[in-house]
N, C-alpha and C positions, 0 to 999 in steps of 0.2 A: 772785576765785578764787585769785589769787596774793598772797602776803604776804611781806614781808621778815622774816627771823628776827631778832627784837629790834630794836635800833637799829644793829646792825653793818652798815656799808655793804658789806663784802665777803661777807656771807652770801648764799648762793644762794636764790632764791625757789622756791616750791613750792606745792603744793595746801594750802590752809588746812584746819585741823581742822573748822571750821564747814562749809565746802563739802563735805568728805567725808561728814560726818554727814547733811547735807541730801540728797546723792545717794543714800546708802545707805537713808535713810528713804523716799525716793520710790521707789526700786527695790523695797523690801520691800512698800510700799503697793501697787504695781502687781502684784507677785507674789500678795499676798493677794487682791486684786480678781480676778485670773485664777482662783484657786482657788474663790472664791465663785461666779464666773460659771459655771465648769464644774460645780460642785456643784448649782447650780440646774438646769442642763441635765440632770443625772443624776437629779434628784429629791432634795430636801434635807429632806423632811418625814418624818413617821412614818406608815408604811403599815399595812395590816391585819396584816402579818406582822412588824412591827417597823420599825427604821430603814431608810430607803431608802439607795441607794448613796452619795448625796452628803451624808448627814446629818452624819457626823463631819468630813469635809473642809470642809463649809460653816462649821462653828464654829471649826475650826482657822484657816481663811482669815479669818474675822471677828476672831479674836484677833490674827492677824498685822497686819491693818489697824488695829486699835485701838492696838496697840503702836507701829506705825509713825507713826500720827498723834500719839500722845503724844510720841514722840521728836522728830518734826518741830516740834511746838509748843514743846517745851523748847529746842530749838536756836534757833528763830527768835525766841522771846520771852525767852530766857535772857541770861546775862551775855555781854558782848562780849569780855571778856578772853580767854576760851578760844578764840574765833574767830581770834585773831591768831597762835596757835601753828601751826607748820608740821606738817602731817600727814605729808607725804612731799616730799622735794626732787625737782626735775625730773630731776636726774641719776640718782637711784635709781629713779624711776618709768620712765625710759627703759630701764634695765636689765631691769626687770620686763616691760615691753611687748615687749622684744626676744625674750622667750620666750613670752609670752602670745599675741601676735598670730599668730606662726607655728603655735602649737598650735591656735588656732581654725581656721586654714586647713587644718591637718592633719585635724581632725575633719570639716570639709567635704569634704576629699579622700577620706576613708574612705567617705563616703556616695556619692561619684561614681565613684571608681576602685578602691575596696576597700582593705582593711587592708594587704595585702601590698605593693602598688605604692605606696600613700601612705606607708607606713612606710619603704620604701626611699628614696623621695624626701626625706622628712623627715630621716632620718638623714644622708643625703648633704649636704643643704643646711646642716644644723647643723654638720656637720664642717667644711665649707668656710667658712661665714660666721662662726661663733663660735669654732671650734677652729683656724681658720687652716690647715687641711690642704689639700692639692691636690685638684682635682676627681677625679683618677684614684683616689686612695685613698678619698675619700668615696663614690664610686660603688661601688667594690669592697666596702667595708664595708657600705653600705646594702643592696646586692643580696644580699650574703652573709648578713646577719642575716635578711633577709626570706626567703631561700631555706631557711635552716635552720628558721625558724618555719613556713614552708609545709610542709616535709617532716615536721616533728614533728606538726602538727595534721592536715593533709590526708591524709598517707600513713600514718604510724605510728598515730596515735590515731583516725583516720578521723572527725574532728570538723571539718566544714567551717566556716570563718569567712566573714564577709561579704565578698563580692567586688565590691560596688559596682553602681551602676545601669548603668555602661558597661563592666563586667567586661572589662578588658584581658587577663585570664588565659584568656579563652575562645579566644584564639589558640593556646594550647597544650593545649586540651581540658579545661580546668577551669572 
């Protein structure tokens, strides 16, 4: 999975192009299989009134699977020279993951505690962690942005946003 870039001893290792292509092909294959599975559940044939609900998604999923398999075989049976190229160095991947992983936790937080509280926490943590601000400033800005968003949507526009399974805003009547 890791390769040295060229023959330079000082070059940093990273994820090889070949590994990245295999992972993406397998991910897309799994996604296509999921689409096919759900299309069969919905009905993928042609009914008395025309195509059933899963008819078009079934064929889209099948095309995704075929394309993924073709890509996978090309990568596995193809030239080895392309596989030695570095797709991404570990240092660059680490920077991407510093944003991607907290964003995934944020999405989970929205499901559990709602968009307002999760956003306040997300903004505050990012300000402290990546922005190197103090906790006081991070909390003030995070709560302030969420309070303005809350006032705008809930009070002015009267459009309620998702408050989560454990709705912490129920303590203030929302």
